[in-house]
C-alpha angles and dihedrals in degrees: 000000000000120000126203118229113256113258114254132196089250093055090048092053096056099073090045091051092051093048090050091050091051091047090050091049091048089049093050088049092050091048091049089047093050090045090053091047091048092047091049091046091046090052090048093049091047092052089047091051093048089048091049091051090049092047092050092051090052091053090047099046094040091051092043092050088054104037103033128064092233098167120174117324115264099251093194088079110084113250099015092102085068098055113123103186096108095042093048091049091050090053090050090049090052094046094048100041098087095049100042120092121250117275121202113241119239133187088262094055095087132097128228089276090052095252119140115260117245121263089252093057093044091051094047089055087064112061092205090080098057095106090058089049092050092053089051093047093056098032135088094263092076100029094117092048090046090058093045088053093058091044093054089043092058088046091052090236096133122086101187107054117132100199103051116109125175109205089201089064092062110118104256104177128112110313092014128171095278090214112157120220087234091061090051098051102035099062102274098108095116091048090049089050092056090052090048090052091051086057091049091054090049093055091046092058088048091052092240100140091160089067097040096062100061089042092052090056091048093053095054091043089057091046112020090181096057094115096175090059090056092048095046091042094053089048091055092051101044097035118015097040093050099039094104098032124103123225109274113251111242097246091055095055121095135205120266111192090196093063097029089230143096112246142176130210093281099042089049090064090059089055092047087054089049091051092049093051091045088053087051091051092051089052096041109024093165098059112099093197092072094052089047096053092046094050102037105022099048114010095043104030104032106025102024086224097150096173090061091040089057093047094055098038088050087056091048095061090052087075133052106294147162117271093246094063098078089053090064091047092053091049090053092048087056093048087049090056092249092131097156093053090046093051092047089051096046091049089050090048094050089049092056092039107035094171093056114122097198105056096065092057094048091047088057091043094057093041088055096047091048089056092048092051093048092048091052092048091052089047089053092051090051092054095045103044120088091203107100094204093047089047093052092047091051090049091052089047092050093049091049091050092046090051089052089050091051091050090056092049091051092050091052093052098189135118095266090052092046091055092051088052090051088046092056090048090053092049091051089052092048090053088051090046092244092139101162089055091047090052091050091052092048092048089056094043096055091057091043092066127017090206087062095046099097096040090049092049090053092050089049091053092047093048094051091048091051093049094041093243115154115254124234117248092257091049091048089051092049089053091052093048089050093049091047091049091051088050092054093043089061090049086047091054093048089050091050093051091048090050090050093050089048092048092049089048091053094045094049098077092048092051089052093051 
């Protein structure tokens, strides 16, 4: 008879130990598998983030090359001769040209030298092609350029990169940002940016502009896509900082090569606001609000630079925008003397918004202004030509156009139109050398419409000078200021030409190399 050995504690432990060993091995395998999956996913996420950074840089640089007058780098600033933004963009344009679809050329698709813009730059202008650009940014076509991008990024040879932040640049004075380096590098940059902005707001209410500015820069460095910080920061610079400052007299201004202009303390704040918004545009090239505030808030309202206002407002309407944005563009087109473009815009706007009450008025305004300009051009031809028959025909044409303008202003029946009618009466009196009557009409007109005040004042001064009538004290001072400004404008032009010659001389050895 066979007997089985009696079970012992040691024998019972063996199966349990074996099962524990297997469980441990399975757990280790699962951990290793999860680690491998996590590592692979982390690598994928890192590559996607790098591709996104590269993609955003392409959008920013392509937009900047078209919208901004970049010009050559100012080589007098240390380090700028090493900037590779333009060279890298040209390399990307060359690599993508064979694979991009054809894009029809328009009048706006040329650079400052009249050369057509690349396919890439034209496609970036239209946001509908962003998916294609994203595929190119992460794909094999731009692999070499992508590697170059990160090489230049490490070398700090790129100016327009949204994700670079230097912790050493944080404002560290009394009452500073109090942003820990841990917050910056462990995914809390947006939260840190919000805390910094709270400090900016605190300093604003305390009237401490000198502390606001560095913190504003810190805030958008932490979160380059904090658009409201750009908008409010530019408002602080261009409006709040200058609210109690007087315009700087011409002799007290100094030349700033960076801005190609002579500026005083007050005017410098406007350009600081411009720089701040341009930085925001480079980091957020698809946000219309930045273009709008740059065009309307600073160039139109503060600088009366209507050409640049038109430039940036035209860019604003290329992107998704509110319905009131085009209205400001059309007003700036009118102020810039582009009556035909303004008229076409208002007519298109009225077609899309038939219940709008503003468009019909501005349609008539631009039609009237076009008739006035054509009448004045015909009158100039009549005065310049030596052919009696041609002169008579031009005078008849001028009179007909003037009557058409008068009919439009009478139809409008509002202060602006009334001022334009008085202006036409004054010009008729000036032609007939009835100068006192002309001045009376203009005095009435400039109080009829505030938008006509400056133009009417200039005409009054010109009329008094032509008639030999003494100027008032304020008018005499206006003449002195104008003469002084013209003198400095000439000096500014000479300085600008000298700066350009020096920049070309500095750039020539680099080009040879």
